[in-house]
N, C-alpha and C positions, 0 to 999 in steps of 0.2 A: 096475821103474823104467821110466818111459816115455821119458825123455830121456837117452840115452847121449852122452857128450861127443864120441865119435868120429863120431856121426851128425849132429852139428850142421851148420847151414848156414854158420855163421861166428860170430866174436866180435862183441860189441856195442860200438858207439861212441855215446856220448850226444851228441845234437845240441842240442836246446833244449826245455825243458818236458817234454812227454810224447813228443816226437819222438826217434827214434833211427835209427841205421843199423847194419847188420851187413855186414862185409866177407867175401866168399866168392869162389870161383872160378866161371868160366863153366860148367865141367863139373858142378860140384855143383848149380848153379842149374838146369841143364838136366835133370839126373837127378831133381831134386825135382819138376819139372813145375809150378812155381808160376805163378799168374796174379794180376794186381793185384786187390785186394779180398779175397784169401784170408786166413784167420785163421792166425796163427803163434803160437808160444810162446817166451818168453824166460825162461831159468832160471839160477839160481845154484847152485853145487855144494852149499852148505850148506842149500839149501831142500828137500832130499830126506832123509827119515829113515824110521824104521820105521813111524811113525804116519801121515805125510801127505807128499804131494808138492805143492809150491806152485809156481806159475808165473804170469807175466804174460801175459794174452791181448792180442795185438796184431793190428792190421790192416796187411797188406802194401799199400803205396801204389804205389811205382814203383821202377825200377832206374836207377842211373847206372853208367857204366863209366869206368875210368881205366887208363892203361898205366904200369907201373912196370918200367923196363928192357925185358926181352923178354917180360914176363908181363902179361896182361890180367886185371884184377880187377873184380869187380862189387860195388856197394854197394846193399844192399836197404834201402830207406827205408820206415819204418813209423811207426805211432802206437799208443800204449798205449790199449787199450779198458778194461781192468779187471784185477782180480786174482783168481786162482782157487786153490782149495785142494781137493785130492782126498784124501778120507779112505780110506786103504788098508784099514782094518778093515771099514768099512760099504759101501765102494764108492760113497759119496755125493760129489758134486762141488758146491762152493759157489762162487758167483760174486759178486764185490763190485766196484762201480764205483770207479774211481780207484785210488790206491795206498795201502798201509799206510805208517806212519811209517818202517818199515825197508825199504820197497820201493825207494826212490830209488837206493840203491847198486847195485841190479840192473842199472841202465842204465850199466854200466861195463864195461871190457874183460874183466873176469873172467867175465862172463855170456855165455851162448851163445844163439843163435837157432835154433829147431827148427821143422820142419813139424809142424803139430798132428795127432796120430794120429786116425784116424777114430773110434776108440772113445771118445776124450775129447770129440770134437766131438758125437757122438751123445749123450753124457751131458750136455753143456752144453745141448743143444737139447731134451732130454727134459722133458716137463711131466706132472705127476701128474693123476689124475682122468680124466674123460671126454674123451678126445682123439680127433681124427680127422685123417687125412692131408691136408696141403695141397699137398705137392709135394716137391722135393728141393733141397738147396743147389746153387747154381750161381754161381760167383764172378764170372764175366763172360760175355760172348757167346762168347769163346774158351775152350774147356773144358780145353785143355792135354793133354799126352800121358798123364797119369795122373788122369783126372777122378774126383772124389769124388761118390758118389751117396748122400749121407746124407739120410735122410728128414726132412722138417720137418712137425711136427704142430701143430695148434691145439687149445687146451683150451677146453671149453665155458665155463669161468669167465672166459676171456680176452674172450669176446664178449658174453655176456648181461649186460644192465644197463650196458654200456659204450657209448662213442661211437667209431665206426669210420669212417675216411675211405678212399675209393678215388679215386685221382687218376691220370690218364694220358690220352694221346691216344686217340681212338676206334679201335676194332678191334684193340686191343692187350691185351685180356684182363680188363678190369674186371668185366664182367658174368659172365664165367666164374668169377672168384673169388667173386662174390656167390652164384652157384649152389652152389659148393663149401661156403660157409658155411651156406647154407640146408639143404643136404643133410646136412652134419655135425650141425647142431642136431636135425634130424629123427631121425637115427640115434642120437645120444647120448641123446635123450629118448624113445626108443621105448617104454620101460616107465614112466618117471616122468611123462611128459606135463606137465612143469612149466614149459614154455616155449611160448608161442604166438607165431607169426610173422605179420606183416602186410607184404605187398609191394605197393607202388604201381608197377604195371607199365606204364610209359608207352609201351613199344614192342611189347608183346605177346610178349616173348621168354621169359617164365617161364610164361605160361598156355598157350601153344601149342607143339605139337611143332616142333622145329627141326632141319633137315637136319644142321647142324654138331654136334648132340648125338645123332646116330644116329636122327633123326626121332623123338625122344623129348623129354619135358619133365619138370620137377618134378611138375607136376600129374598127368601120366600115370603116373609111377613110384610115386607115393604117393596113389592115388585115395582111400584110406580116411582120409587125414590132411590132404588139401589140398582147400580149397573155393575155387572161382573165381567171381568176379562180373564179368560183362561189361557194358560200356557199349554196345557195338555189338549190334544185334539179329541180326547174321549169324553169331553163334557157333555152332560145330558141336558135335554130341553133347550130353551132359548139361550144362546151363548154368543158372546163376543170373544174374539181371540187376539192375543198379543202377537201380531204378525206384521211384517213389512212386505211390501211389494218391491223387491230389490231392483226390478227392471225400471221402475218409475223414479228411483232416488239414486241415480249413479253418483252424484256429487257427495252423498252421505254414506253410501253403501260400504265403501272400503273401511271407513272408520268404525262402522258397526261390526263388520267382519272381524276386525282386529280385537274387538271386545268379546265376541262370541266364540271365536275359535280357541281350541285348547292350546295351552302354552307350548306343547311339543310341536304342534303344527306351525305356530308362529316363529319358532326358531329356525325353520327351514329357509335358507337363503332366497330361493325362488319366490316363496310366499312373502317374505319380508320386502323384496323388491316390488312385488305386485301391489302390496298394501301401501307403498309409498307413492304410487301413481296418483295424480290429481285428475280425476275424470270431470268433464264438463257437466253442467246442469242440462236438463231437457230443454230449458228455454234457449240454450245456445243454438238449437236447430232452427230457431226463428229469428235470431238476432245477428247483427254483423254482416260482413261482406259474404258474397257467395262462396269464396274460397274458404273463409273461416268456418262457415256452416258445414262445408264438405269435410274439412279436417276434424271438426267436432263429431260429426256423424260417423266418420270412419272409426274413430276411437271408441265411440259408444257401440258401434256394430261389433267390434272385437269383444268388448265387455259382455254384451248381450249374448253373443254366441258362446262365450265361455260359460255363462250361467245356464244356457240351454243344454250344453253338453254335460254339465254337472247335475242335471236332472231338475232344474227349476222351470216351472211352467210360466210362460209369458201370459200376461193379461191383455185385455182389450185396449187399455190405455196406450201402451207402447205400440201396439199394432195400428191403432187409429192415428197416433202421432206421426208415424212413418208415412201412412197413406196421405194424411192431410198436408204434410210438408212436401210430399212428392219427391222424396230423396231416398227411395229404396235403393237407388244406384249410389254406391259409395264413391263415385267419381273416378273409378279406375279407367284408364285408357283402354281402347279397344285392343291395342297391341298387347297390353298386359293380360287382358282377359283371355285372348286367344292363346297366348303362350302358356298361361297357367292351366287352362282346361285341357289343352292338348298334352301337356307334360304330366299332369297329375291324374286326369280322368281318361286320357286317350280319346278325346272327343272334341268336336267343334264347340266353341263357346255358345251357350244358349242365349236367347234374348235377354236383355237387361232385366234384372230382378224387378218384380212387380209387387212383391209383398214381403212380409217379415221373414217367412221361412225360406224363400228363394234367396233373400239377401244373406241369411246366415250360411246357406250352403256355399254361396260364392265367397264369403269371408273365409270359410274353411279351406277351400281350394287355393285361393290366392295366398293365404298364410302359409300353407305347406310349401307352395312354390317359392315364396320369398325366403323361407328358411333353407330350402334345399338348393336354390340357385341365387344366392345373395348378390352375385355380381351381374345378373342379367340387366341389360340396359333398360328394359321396360320398367324397372323398379326405380328409375330416376326420371326427374322432370327438369324443366328449365330452372326451377326454384329449389331443387334439392331432391332428397330421397322421398319416396312415397310414404315410408314408415319410419318413425323416429324410434328412439331407444325404448320409450314406454310402450309403444305398439309391439315392438319385438318381445318385450317381457311377457305381454299377454299371449302373443303367438306361441312362444315356447311352452307355456302352460296348456294352451289350446291344442297344440299339435303333439303334446306329450314327448317332446324331444329330451325331457329329463325324467326323473323317476316320480315326479309329482303328478302332473296332469291336472285336469279340471276337478278331479274327484275330492281334492282337499276341501272343497266348499260344501260337500255333502253334509257335514256336521251342522251347517247353518240352514239346511233345507227345511228343518222343522219350524223355523221362524219365518218362513216365506209363505205367502199366499198371493195368487194372481188377483184376488178380490179384496186384498187388505186395504183398510182405510188408515188414516193417520190417528193411531190410538192415543198418542200424546195430546193432539188437538182435541179429540172428542172427550178425553178425560178432563182436560181443563174446562171445556164447555159444561160438562156435567157438574163439576164442582162449583162453577159459577152459578149454576141453577139450584144450588143447595142440595145436591144429591150426594149419596154415598157411593163411592167407587171402590170395589173390592178387586184387587189384583191377585188372582189365584196362582201362586207360584209353587203349588204342592208337589209338582213333578220335577222341579228344577234343582240343579246342584247349587252349591254356594256361589260359584262364579256367576252363574246366570241370574241368581237372585240379586246379587250386588249390582249387576249391570242394569236390569230393569228398574230396580229401586232408585239407582242414581239418575238414570235418564228422566224418569218422571219427576223425581224430587227437584232436579235442576230446573225443569220447565215450570214447576209451581213457584219456586223461589223467584225466578226471573219475572213471572207474571205478577206476583205480589209486590215485588220491588218496583216494577213499572207503575203499578197502581199507586204505590206510596209516593213516588216521585211526581206523578201527575195529579196528586190529590184526588184520586178516583177510588180509593179503597173503601171509604165510608166505614160502616160497621160490619164489613164482611170478613169472615174468618175461614181458614182452612185447617182442619185437624188431620194429622197424619199418624197412623198407628203402625208401629214397628214391632213385629214379633222377633224373637231370637236377636235381641238388640245388641248382643255382644259381637255379632258379625258386622254391625253398622257403626257402632260407637265403641270400638275396642279400647281397652285400657292403655295400650301402647300408643294410641293416637293423641294422648294428652300432651299439649304443648307443641304438637306437630301439625303440619298441613292445615294451617289456620284458614286457608281459603277453601278447604274441602267443604262440599255442600252440607254435610251433616254437622260439621263444626259451625257453619254459618247458621244452620237451624238453631243450634243450642245458644249461640251468642246474639244473633240478630233476629231470630224468628218472631219473637213477640212484637218487635217494632213493625214487622210487615204482616201482622195478623195470622201468623202460622203457629199453631200449637202442636206439640208432639206428645204421644203416649208411647212409651217404650217398655217392653217386657223382657225379662230375663230371670234366670234363677239366682244369680249372685251379684251383689253390688260391686264386688271386687273385680268383676269382668267388664265393667263399664268405665269409660273415661271419667276420671275424677273431676275434671273441669265441668263436665255435663252434670254430674251429681251435685256440685256446689250451686248450680244455677236452676235446679229443679224445685218447683214450688209445691207439687203434690206427690205424696208417697202412699202407696198401698203395699203393705209388707205382710206376707204370710209367714209360714214357718221357714226359718233358716237354721241350719244345724251347725254352722261354723262360727266360732267366736270371732274369727277374723272378719267375717262378713258383718256381724252386728257391730263390731268396733268401728269399721269403716262407716257404717250407717250413722252411728252415734257421733263420729267425728265430723260428718257433713251436717247433721241435724242433732244438736245436743238434746232436744226434747225426746229422742229415742233412748237416751241413757237409762232412765228409770225402768224401761220395759225390755231391756236386752235379754234378761233371763226368760221372760215370758215368750219372746219371739223364738228362742231356741227350744223351749220346752213344749209349747202348744203346737200341735200339728193337725188341728181339726180342719177339714176342707171348708173353704169359704170364710174362715176366721181371719180377719185382717186387722192390722194396726194401721190406722188411717190418719195422716197428717195432711191437711189441705191448706190452700192459700189463705183463707180467712180464719180458720180455726187454729189458734196458736197453742194447741195441746193435742197429744196423740190420743185418738179415740179407738177403743176396741170395738169392732163391728163384725157381726155375723151377716155377711152379704146374702141377699136372697138369691134363689136360683133363677137364672135367666129363662124367661118364658116368652117367646116372641108372639104368642097368641094373645097376650094381655091386651094389645091394642085393637084386637079384632072384635 
């Protein structure tokens, strides 16, 4: 029997609804070492038998005192959280929200209030399956004379495929909890590898060693399971980079430029016209009729020359492609070549271009000639003009006949590498292998962060949706971590852009095995529709009453602890509400130490 009558704190007096109070002496209160927020139990004598022990789980709220004659008494005020039944034969404990029909009489003077034994608290907090430690129960900042250090664990199933929110003021432990969750998933899936994790690291705190983590990081602790992509070119050690080879992806390059270029540049008419051009794929150099291949090659030559003049370095792929196709000559007639070289360079036309660099030089000469002498008969053939309107748009930029020139592309040069691989494809492959991919965006502005986040997120959604449709998803999950979530899920997005990739994550992600963990300082800065669909909450200190009111409006279970959230600001002290636990639990999270697994 867990609750002996002589060990009770006092008898219960019903107040209103699920509110109650228990009368006890100051001595008994002091001996129990209670602190506000602590879980207690209310029992009735006839709720204990050979098969089961039943009790009401209650939260201790506050104390009032009164004087009766020469004696001071205390009234413990609390609120019923739920109803528990402990099976004595199997040692299983079952928790039920609310009260059973026969539970109301328990809030009567015949019932007693007890401190909840640690063994029962441990049983209530236990979760089956793959669990990892999050920290320990801490009822308030004041720990009392008899502190309980009951461990709190998280279950893998609580996190994967779910929506998890992290709220709290800066420097109070949100990122630390994110690291604990990442580490927990890595450890729990060490053999199964059925969960891939993607982290958009906007401050570089997950990709780089951090003094507060013992000069270690997730990436350093799990080198065989963590892949880091850096935006900055100053990354140390082994590094992958977020880069495109713009020479190899002409059909996609202009759409990427339109995302990466600053708005002021995009407003320039010449740039707008250029970005509206539809460039052919590299495969067009090997497909179709001879004339179609020449036309495609000519347009690509103009594009490649523009890149080269803007300072982009060409890689071996495009050089090899030109050599293998044998089309270094862009199909210009000998009459056009002779007229152009003589007029622009004052020399006889050299032999036909044999490689990439010679081809670019000829493109420059003939483009200048075409713009300077547009009526020259050599610029016409039996089938029309040699250059179309799109060609002339590139030529004007290439030859700087306006104030723009090729240098407007310099802003995108930092995202180019002649050795770049398809980082989206390799990211998807790493995730499918159960790895954690960290996208280090620490040196990026908000516009660039949004771009790379969206591109990779869309690829993940399409992949998972395809798996779902073809019944190939199985039990595989992808977890995506968003820092500074107010930039991704802004409050003004509520009800708008329902096809936006992040809105689809919030609404459809669980169906496709996509879980999201998002962090920000304030609940009021996040889309309300996302809040209403979030299963897990980790809430640190919030100073605004508006913030806690919004939180309580989304999850009513936070209503009794609103004052505590605003008052307590201990680092790592979180109010936690998870998918399986239907009550808010105060937790002192442990400090992340990546060396634990070593």
